[in-house]
PDB file of N, CA, C and O in Angstrom:
ATOM      1  N   UNK A   1      89.356 132.063  61.029  1.00  0.00           N
ATOM      2  CA  UNK A   1      89.857 132.968  62.042  1.00  0.00           C
ATOM      3  C   UNK A   1      89.874 132.242  63.397  1.00  0.00           C
ATOM      4  O   UNK A   1      88.924 131.551  63.764  1.00  0.00           O
ATOM      5  N   UNK A   2      90.951 132.417  64.104  1.00  0.00           N
ATOM      6  CA  UNK A   2      91.091 131.786  65.417  1.00  0.00           C
ATOM      7  C   UNK A   2      90.519 132.748  66.464  1.00  0.00           C
ATOM      8  O   UNK A   2      90.884 133.923  66.492  1.00  0.00           O
ATOM      9  N   UNK A   3      89.633 132.255  67.315  1.00  0.00           N
ATOM     10  CA  UNK A   3      89.035 133.123  68.333  1.00  0.00           C
ATOM     11  C   UNK A   3      90.097 133.775  69.229  1.00  0.00           C
ATOM     12  O   UNK A   3      91.126 133.172  69.535  1.00  0.00           O
ATOM     13  N   UNK A   4      89.824 135.012  69.640  1.00  0.00           N
ATOM     14  CA  UNK A   4      90.775 135.793  70.434  1.00  0.00           C
ATOM     15  C   UNK A   4      91.208 135.088  71.722  1.00  0.00           C
ATOM     16  O   UNK A   4      92.401 135.087  72.027  1.00  0.00           O
ATOM     17  N   UNK A   5      90.285 134.482  72.499  1.00  0.00           N
ATOM     18  CA  UNK A   5      90.746 133.795  73.725  1.00  0.00           C
ATOM     19  C   UNK A   5      91.750 132.680  73.433  1.00  0.00           C
ATOM     20  O   UNK A   5      92.699 132.483  74.192  1.00  0.00           O
ATOM     21  N   UNK A   6      91.543 131.960  72.347  1.00  0.00           N
ATOM     22  CA  UNK A   6      92.467 130.887  71.983  1.00  0.00           C
ATOM     23  C   UNK A   6      93.806 131.466  71.523  1.00  0.00           C
ATOM     24  O   UNK A   6      94.864 130.939  71.868  1.00  0.00           O
ATOM     25  N   UNK A   7      93.758 132.551  70.744  1.00  0.00           N
ATOM     26  CA  UNK A   7      95.010 133.203  70.314  1.00  0.00           C
ATOM     27  C   UNK A   7      95.803 133.663  71.532  1.00  0.00           C
ATOM     28  O   UNK A   7      97.027 133.540  71.563  1.00  0.00           O
ATOM     29  N   UNK A   8      95.109 134.191  72.530  1.00  0.00           N
ATOM     30  CA  UNK A   8      95.784 134.678  73.728  1.00  0.00           C
ATOM     31  C   UNK A   8      96.457 133.513  74.457  1.00  0.00           C
ATOM     32  O   UNK A   8      97.612 133.625  74.867  1.00  0.00           O
ATOM     33  N   UNK A   9      95.740 132.397  74.621  1.00  0.00           N
ATOM     34  CA  UNK A   9      96.305 131.220  75.294  1.00  0.00           C
ATOM     35  C   UNK A   9      97.552 130.716  74.564  1.00  0.00           C
ATOM     36  O   UNK A   9      98.539 130.335  75.193  1.00  0.00           O
ATOM     37  N   UNK A  10      97.493 130.720  73.221  1.00  0.00           N
ATOM     38  CA  UNK A  10      98.602 130.214  72.412  1.00  0.00           C
ATOM     39  C   UNK A  10      99.723 131.239  72.215  1.00  0.00           C
ATOM     40  O   UNK A  10     100.782 130.919  71.675  1.00  0.00           O
ATOM     41  N   UNK A  11      99.476 132.466  72.657  1.00  0.00           N
ATOM     42  CA  UNK A  11     100.489 133.508  72.500  1.00  0.00           C
ATOM     43  C   UNK A  11     100.634 133.979  71.071  1.00  0.00           C
ATOM     44  O   UNK A  11     101.708 134.437  70.680  1.00  0.00           O
ATOM     45  N   UNK A  12      99.573 133.878  70.277  1.00  0.00           N
ATOM     46  CA  UNK A  12      99.617 134.304  68.879  1.00  0.00           C
ATOM     47  C   UNK A  12      99.319 135.788  68.769  1.00  0.00           C
ATOM     48  O   UNK A  12      98.472 136.332  69.477  1.00  0.00           O
ATOM     49  N   UNK A  13     100.053 136.433  67.847  1.00  0.00           N
ATOM     50  CA  UNK A  13      99.848 137.851  67.591  1.00  0.00           C
ATOM     51  C   UNK A  13      99.408 138.032  66.141  1.00  0.00           C
ATOM     52  O   UNK A  13      99.656 137.160  65.308  1.00  0.00           O
ATOM     53  N   UNK A  14      98.758 139.154  65.831  1.00  0.00           N
ATOM     54  CA  UNK A  14      98.383 139.395  64.434  1.00  0.00           C
ATOM     55  C   UNK A  14      99.608 139.291  63.529  1.00  0.00           C
ATOM     56  O   UNK A  14     100.664 139.850  63.825  1.00  0.00           O
ATOM     57  N   UNK A  15      99.453 138.578  62.442  1.00  0.00           N
ATOM     58  CA  UNK A  15     100.544 138.398  61.492  1.00  0.00           C
ATOM     59  C   UNK A  15     101.386 137.158  61.725  1.00  0.00           C
ATOM     60  O   UNK A  15     102.205 136.810  60.874  1.00  0.00           O
ATOM     61  N   UNK A  16     101.209 136.471  62.868  1.00  0.00           N
ATOM     62  CA  UNK A  16     101.948 135.226  63.094  1.00  0.00           C
ATOM     63  C   UNK A  16     101.539 134.202  62.035  1.00  0.00           C
ATOM     64  O   UNK A  16     100.376 134.127  61.639  1.00  0.00           O
ATOM     65  N   UNK A  17     102.510 133.425  61.591  1.00  0.00           N
ATOM     66  CA  UNK A  17     102.259 132.383  60.601  1.00  0.00           C
ATOM     67  C   UNK A  17     102.129 131.043  61.302  1.00  0.00           C
ATOM     68  O   UNK A  17     102.890 130.734  62.219  1.00  0.00           O
ATOM     69  N   UNK A  18     101.159 130.250  60.864  1.00  0.00           N
ATOM     70  CA  UNK A  18     100.956 128.916  61.431  1.00  0.00           C
ATOM     71  C   UNK A  18     101.333 127.858  60.410  1.00  0.00           C
ATOM     72  O   UNK A  18     101.233 128.080  59.203  1.00  0.00           O
ATOM     73  N   UNK A  19     101.764 126.713  60.898  1.00  0.00           N
ATOM     74  CA  UNK A  19     102.023 125.527  60.085  1.00  0.00           C
ATOM     75  C   UNK A  19     100.919 124.534  60.429  1.00  0.00           C
ATOM     76  O   UNK A  19     100.583 124.355  61.599  1.00  0.00           O
ATOM     77  N   UNK A  20     100.355 123.886  59.407  1.00  0.00           N
ATOM     78  CA  UNK A  20      99.261 122.943  59.646  1.00  0.00           C
ATOM     79  C   UNK A  20      99.592 121.597  59.006  1.00  0.00           C
ATOM     80  O   UNK A  20     100.199 121.543  57.937  1.00  0.00           O
ATOM     81  N   UNK A  21      99.182 120.498  59.677  1.00  0.00           N
ATOM     82  CA  UNK A  21      99.336 119.161  59.114  1.00  0.00           C
ATOM     83  C   UNK A  21      98.294 118.248  59.735  1.00  0.00           C
ATOM     84  O   UNK A  21      97.694 118.569  60.761  1.00  0.00           O
ATOM     85  N   UNK A  22      98.091 117.108  59.095  1.00  0.00           N
ATOM     86  CA  UNK A  22      97.149 116.112  59.589  1.00  0.00           C
ATOM     87  C   UNK A  22      97.880 115.045  60.373  1.00  0.00           C
ATOM     88  O   UNK A  22      98.948 114.584  59.970  1.00  0.00           O
ATOM     89  N   UNK A  23      97.302 114.653  61.496  1.00  0.00           N
ATOM     90  CA  UNK A  23      97.752 113.487  62.265  1.00  0.00           C
ATOM     91  C   UNK A  23      96.519 112.636  62.489  1.00  0.00           C
ATOM     92  O   UNK A  23      95.703 112.915  63.367  1.00  0.00           O
ATOM     93  N   UNK A  24      96.394 111.589  61.676  1.00  0.00           N
ATOM     94  CA  UNK A  24      95.187 110.765  61.747  1.00  0.00           C
ATOM     95  C   UNK A  24      93.985 111.601  61.365  1.00  0.00           C
ATOM     96  O   UNK A  24      93.912 112.139  60.260  1.00  0.00           O
ATOM     97  N   UNK A  25      93.035 111.706  62.296  1.00  0.00           N
ATOM     98  CA  UNK A  25      91.834 112.498  62.010  1.00  0.00           C
ATOM     99  C   UNK A  25      91.905 113.888  62.651  1.00  0.00           C
ATOM    100  O   UNK A  25      90.881 114.554  62.805  1.00  0.00           O
ATOM    101  N   UNK A  26      93.113 114.324  63.025  1.00  0.00           N
ATOM    102  CA  UNK A  26      93.290 115.627  63.662  1.00  0.00           C
ATOM    103  C   UNK A  26      94.016 116.587  62.730  1.00  0.00           C
ATOM    104  O   UNK A  26      94.946 116.203  62.020  1.00  0.00           O
ATOM    105  N   UNK A  27      93.581 117.827  62.744  1.00  0.00           N
ATOM    106  CA  UNK A  27      94.270 118.892  62.034  1.00  0.00           C
ATOM    107  C   UNK A  27      95.044 119.682  63.077  1.00  0.00           C
ATOM    108  O   UNK A  27      94.454 120.264  63.988  1.00  0.00           O
ATOM    109  N   UNK A  28      96.372 119.701  62.944  1.00  0.00           N
ATOM    110  CA  UNK A  28      97.252 120.329  63.918  1.00  0.00           C
ATOM    111  C   UNK A  28      97.732 121.674  63.371  1.00  0.00           C
ATOM    112  O   UNK A  28      98.179 121.766  62.227  1.00  0.00           O
ATOM    113  N   UNK A  29      97.633 122.707  64.194  1.00  0.00           N
ATOM    114  CA  UNK A  29      98.167 124.025  63.870  1.00  0.00           C
ATOM    115  C   UNK A  29      99.227 124.372  64.910  1.00  0.00           C
ATOM    116  O   UNK A  29      98.991 124.246  66.112  1.00  0.00           O
ATOM    117  N   UNK A  30     100.393 124.810  64.443  1.00  0.00           N
ATOM    118  CA  UNK A  30     101.462 125.242  65.359  1.00  0.00           C
ATOM    119  C   UNK A  30     102.045 126.541  64.833  1.00  0.00           C
ATOM    120  O   UNK A  30     102.090 126.752  63.621  1.00  0.00           O
ATOM    121  N   UNK A  31     102.486 127.402  65.716  1.00  0.00           N
ATOM    122  CA  UNK A  31     103.177 128.606  65.248  1.00  0.00           C
ATOM    123  C   UNK A  31     104.436 128.214  64.470  1.00  0.00           C
ATOM    124  O   UNK A  31     105.205 127.355  64.903  1.00  0.00           O
ATOM    125  N   UNK A  32     104.630 128.851  63.327  1.00  0.00           N
ATOM    126  CA  UNK A  32     105.785 128.528  62.485  1.00  0.00           C
ATOM    127  C   UNK A  32     107.092 128.695  63.263  1.00  0.00           C
ATOM    128  O   UNK A  32     107.999 127.873  63.131  1.00  0.00           O
ATOM    129  N   UNK A  33     107.192 129.739  64.060  1.00  0.00           N
ATOM    130  CA  UNK A  33     108.419 129.984  64.815  1.00  0.00           C
ATOM    131  C   UNK A  33     108.746 128.806  65.739  1.00  0.00           C
ATOM    132  O   UNK A  33     109.907 128.411  65.848  1.00  0.00           O
ATOM    133  N   UNK A  34     107.732 128.245  66.402  1.00  0.00           N
ATOM    134  CA  UNK A  34     107.953 127.110  67.301  1.00  0.00           C
ATOM    135  C   UNK A  34     108.417 125.882  66.516  1.00  0.00           C
ATOM    136  O   UNK A  34     109.300 125.153  66.968  1.00  0.00           O
ATOM    137  N   UNK A  35     107.829 125.655  65.352  1.00  0.00           N
ATOM    138  CA  UNK A  35     108.221 124.509  64.519  1.00  0.00           C
ATOM    139  C   UNK A  35     109.662 124.677  64.058  1.00  0.00           C
ATOM    140  O   UNK A  35     110.448 123.731  64.112  1.00  0.00           O
ATOM    141  N   UNK A  36     110.013 125.886  63.603  1.00  0.00           N
ATOM    142  CA  UNK A  36     111.389 126.133  63.153  1.00  0.00           C
ATOM    143  C   UNK A  36     112.388 125.916  64.290  1.00  0.00           C
ATOM    144  O   UNK A  36     113.440 125.312  64.082  1.00  0.00           O
ATOM    145  N   UNK A  37     112.066 126.402  65.485  1.00  0.00           N
ATOM    146  CA  UNK A  37     112.971 126.228  66.620  1.00  0.00           C
ATOM    147  C   UNK A  37     113.175 124.754  66.947  1.00  0.00           C
ATOM    148  O   UNK A  37     114.290 124.337  67.259  1.00  0.00           O
ATOM    149  N   UNK A  38     112.108 123.964  66.878  1.00  0.00           N
ATOM    150  CA  UNK A  38     112.229 122.524  67.140  1.00  0.00           C
ATOM    151  C   UNK A  38     113.092 121.838  66.086  1.00  0.00           C
ATOM    152  O   UNK A  38     113.915 120.983  66.413  1.00  0.00           O
ATOM    153  N   UNK A  39     112.904 122.212  64.828  1.00  0.00           N
ATOM    154  CA  UNK A  39     113.699 121.604  63.754  1.00  0.00           C
ATOM    155  C   UNK A  39     115.177 121.959  63.896  1.00  0.00           C
ATOM    156  O   UNK A  39     116.038 121.092  63.745  1.00  0.00           O
ATOM    157  N   UNK A  40     115.480 123.228  64.186  1.00  0.00           N
ATOM    158  CA  UNK A  40     116.877 123.624  64.373  1.00  0.00           C
ATOM    159  C   UNK A  40     117.488 122.879  65.553  1.00  0.00           C
ATOM    160  O   UNK A  40     118.649 122.474  65.490  1.00  0.00           O
ATOM    161  N   UNK A  41     116.729 122.692  66.623  1.00  0.00           N
ATOM    162  CA  UNK A  41     117.230 121.957  67.788  1.00  0.00           C
ATOM    163  C   UNK A  41     117.543 120.511  67.417  1.00  0.00           C
ATOM    164  O   UNK A  41     118.541 119.957  67.878  1.00  0.00           O
ATOM    165  N   UNK A  42     116.705 119.898  66.592  1.00  0.00           N
ATOM    166  CA  UNK A  42     116.949 118.520  66.165  1.00  0.00           C
ATOM    167  C   UNK A  42     118.213 118.407  65.309  1.00  0.00           C
ATOM    168  O   UNK A  42     118.882 117.374  65.324  1.00  0.00           O
ATOM    169  N   UNK A  43     118.539 119.463  64.568  1.00  0.00           N
ATOM    170  CA  UNK A  43     119.654 119.408  63.622  1.00  0.00           C
ATOM    171  C   UNK A  43     120.960 119.960  64.196  1.00  0.00           C
ATOM    172  O   UNK A  43     121.977 119.943  63.502  1.00  0.00           O
ATOM    173  N   UNK A  44     120.966 120.450  65.440  1.00  0.00           N
ATOM    174  CA  UNK A  44     122.147 121.124  65.959  1.00  0.00           C
ATOM    175  C   UNK A  44     123.373 120.223  66.057  1.00  0.00           C
ATOM    176  O   UNK A  44     124.498 120.721  65.994  1.00  0.00           O
ATOM    177  N   UNK A  45     123.193 118.935  66.208  1.00  0.00           N
ATOM    178  CA  UNK A  45     124.338 118.038  66.340  1.00  0.00           C
ATOM    179  C   UNK A  45     124.761 117.387  65.023  1.00  0.00           C
ATOM    180  O   UNK A  45     125.688 116.577  65.003  1.00  0.00           O
ATOM    181  N   UNK A  46     124.098 117.731  63.940  1.00  0.00           N
ATOM    182  CA  UNK A  46     124.420 117.144  62.635  1.00  0.00           C
ATOM    183  C   UNK A  46     125.729 117.751  62.139  1.00  0.00           C
ATOM    184  O   UNK A  46     125.897 118.970  62.118  1.00  0.00           O
ATOM    185  N   UNK A  47     126.641 116.885  61.747  1.00  0.00           N
ATOM    186  CA  UNK A  47     127.936 117.324  61.229  1.00  0.00           C
ATOM    187  C   UNK A  47     127.925 117.190  59.716  1.00  0.00           C
ATOM    188  O   UNK A  47     127.320 116.262  59.179  1.00  0.00           O
ATOM    189  N   UNK A  48     128.580 118.096  59.032  1.00  0.00           N
ATOM    190  CA  UNK A  48     128.686 118.030  57.590  1.00  0.00           C
ATOM    191  C   UNK A  48     127.440 118.562  56.913  1.00  0.00           C
ATOM    192  O   UNK A  48     126.605 119.216  57.538  1.00  0.00           O
ATOM    193  N   UNK A  49     127.327 118.275  55.633  1.00  0.00           N
ATOM    194  CA  UNK A  49     126.229 118.778  54.823  1.00  0.00           C
ATOM    195  C   UNK A  49     125.295 117.644  54.437  1.00  0.00           C
ATOM    196  O   UNK A  49     125.683 116.730  53.711  1.00  0.00           O
ATOM    197  N   UNK A  50     124.070 117.705  54.922  1.00  0.00           N
ATOM    198  CA  UNK A  50     123.096 116.692  54.527  1.00  0.00           C
ATOM    199  C   UNK A  50     122.788 116.803  53.036  1.00  0.00           C
ATOM    200  O   UNK A  50     122.561 115.794  52.368  1.00  0.00           O
ATOM    201  N   UNK A  51     122.781 118.024  52.520  1.00  0.00           N
ATOM    202  CA  UNK A  51     122.537 118.222  51.088  1.00  0.00           C
ATOM    203  C   UNK A  51     123.654 117.572  50.282  1.00  0.00           C
ATOM    204  O   UNK A  51     123.400 116.910  49.276  1.00  0.00           O
ATOM    205  N   UNK A  52     124.888 117.765  50.730  1.00  0.00           N
ATOM    206  CA  UNK A  52     126.027 117.162  50.039  1.00  0.00           C
ATOM    207  C   UNK A  52     125.948 115.644  50.042  1.00  0.00           C
ATOM    208  O   UNK A  52     126.233 115.001  49.032  1.00  0.00           O
ATOM    209  N   UNK A  53     125.564 115.074  51.171  1.00  0.00           N
ATOM    210  CA  UNK A  53     125.412 113.621  51.259  1.00  0.00           C
ATOM    211  C   UNK A  53     124.341 113.129  50.302  1.00  0.00           C
ATOM    212  O   UNK A  53     124.524 112.109  49.638  1.00  0.00           O
ATOM    213  N   UNK A  54     123.229 113.839  50.225  1.00  0.00           N
ATOM    214  CA  UNK A  54     122.140 113.449  49.330  1.00  0.00           C
ATOM    215  C   UNK A  54     122.571 113.526  47.870  1.00  0.00           C
ATOM    216  O   UNK A  54     122.249 112.641  47.076  1.00  0.00           O
ATOM    217  N   UNK A  55     123.297 114.582  47.517  1.00  0.00           N
ATOM    218  CA  UNK A  55     123.779 114.724  46.134  1.00  0.00           C
ATOM    219  C   UNK A  55     124.708 113.572  45.785  1.00  0.00           C
ATOM    220  O   UNK A  55     124.576 112.976  44.717  1.00  0.00           O
ATOM    221  N   UNK A  56     125.647 113.248  46.670  1.00  0.00           N
ATOM    222  CA  UNK A  56     126.567 112.138  46.412  1.00  0.00           C
ATOM    223  C   UNK A  56     125.823 110.814  46.258  1.00  0.00           C
ATOM    224  O   UNK A  56     126.133 110.010  45.379  1.00  0.00           O
ATOM    225  N   UNK A  57     124.839 110.602  47.129  1.00  0.00           N
ATOM    226  CA  UNK A  57     124.045 109.372  47.048  1.00  0.00           C
ATOM    227  C   UNK A  57     123.330 109.272  45.701  1.00  0.00           C
ATOM    228  O   UNK A  57     123.312 108.209  45.080  1.00  0.00           O
ATOM    229  N   UNK A  58     122.747 110.374  45.257  1.00  0.00           N
ATOM    230  CA  UNK A  58     122.040 110.373  43.971  1.00  0.00           C
ATOM    231  C   UNK A  58     122.999 110.143  42.804  1.00  0.00           C
ATOM    232  O   UNK A  58     122.656 109.463  41.837  1.00  0.00           O
ATOM    233  N   UNK A  59     124.190 110.709  42.898  1.00  0.00           N
ATOM    234  CA  UNK A  59     125.181 110.499  41.835  1.00  0.00           C
ATOM    235  C   UNK A  59     125.583 109.032  41.750  1.00  0.00           C
ATOM    236  O   UNK A  59     125.715 108.484  40.656  1.00  0.00           O
ATOM    237  N   UNK A  60     125.778 108.391  42.913  1.00  0.00           N
ATOM    238  CA  UNK A  60     126.135 106.968  42.909  1.00  0.00           C
ATOM    239  C   UNK A  60     125.013 106.133  42.303  1.00  0.00           C
ATOM    240  O   UNK A  60     125.266 105.196  41.545  1.00  0.00           O
ATOM    241  N   UNK A  61     123.776 106.476  42.641  1.00  0.00           N
ATOM    242  CA  UNK A  61     122.621 105.740  42.103  1.00  0.00           C
ATOM    243  C   UNK A  61     122.506 105.920  40.598  1.00  0.00           C
ATOM    244  O   UNK A  61     122.037 105.022  39.899  1.00  0.00           O
ATOM    245  N   UNK A  62     122.934 107.081  40.089  1.00  0.00           N
ATOM    246  CA  UNK A  62     122.797 107.369  38.668  1.00  0.00           C
ATOM    247  C   UNK A  62     123.933 106.766  37.834  1.00  0.00           C
ATOM    248  O   UNK A  62     123.830 106.705  36.609  1.00  0.00           O
ATOM    249  N   UNK A  63     125.012 106.322  38.485  1.00  0.00           N
ATOM    250  CA  UNK A  63     126.124 105.730  37.745  1.00  0.00           C
ATOM    251  C   UNK A  63     125.692 104.437  37.083  1.00  0.00           C
ATOM    252  O   UNK A  63     125.018 103.607  37.692  1.00  0.00           O
ATOM    253  N   UNK A  64     126.089 104.276  35.826  1.00  0.00           N
ATOM    254  CA  UNK A  64     125.730 103.016  35.133  1.00  0.00           C
ATOM    255  C   UNK A  64     126.475 101.831  35.747  1.00  0.00           C
ATOM    256  O   UNK A  64     127.632 101.949  36.151  1.00  0.00           O
ATOM    257  N   UNK A  65     125.801 100.706  35.807  1.00  0.00           N
ATOM    258  CA  UNK A  65     126.437  99.493  36.324  1.00  0.00           C
ATOM    259  C   UNK A  65     127.292  98.878  35.241  1.00  0.00           C
ATOM    260  O   UNK A  65     126.914  98.868  34.070  1.00  0.00           O
ATOM    261  N   UNK A  66     128.461  98.357  35.636  1.00  0.00           N
ATOM    262  CA  UNK A  66     129.364  97.713  34.660  1.00  0.00           C
ATOM    263  C   UNK A  66     129.480  96.248  34.905  1.00  0.00           C
ATOM    264  O   UNK A  66     130.195  95.555  34.181  1.00  0.00           O
TER     265      UNK A  66
END
């Protein structure tokens, strides 16, 4: 449980979901909404389908060599 003063500083409300990961010897917790917003911002200029590119790449790798 995160102490109430810390939740208040971080702007967390009951029911908010956190994302956690390790960075070296640190355990990082971030609000899921903030992480999602950052990821969408990073991807806003991406053109086309990254999934489509990955599928095509895998198909080429799976083709037998002649």
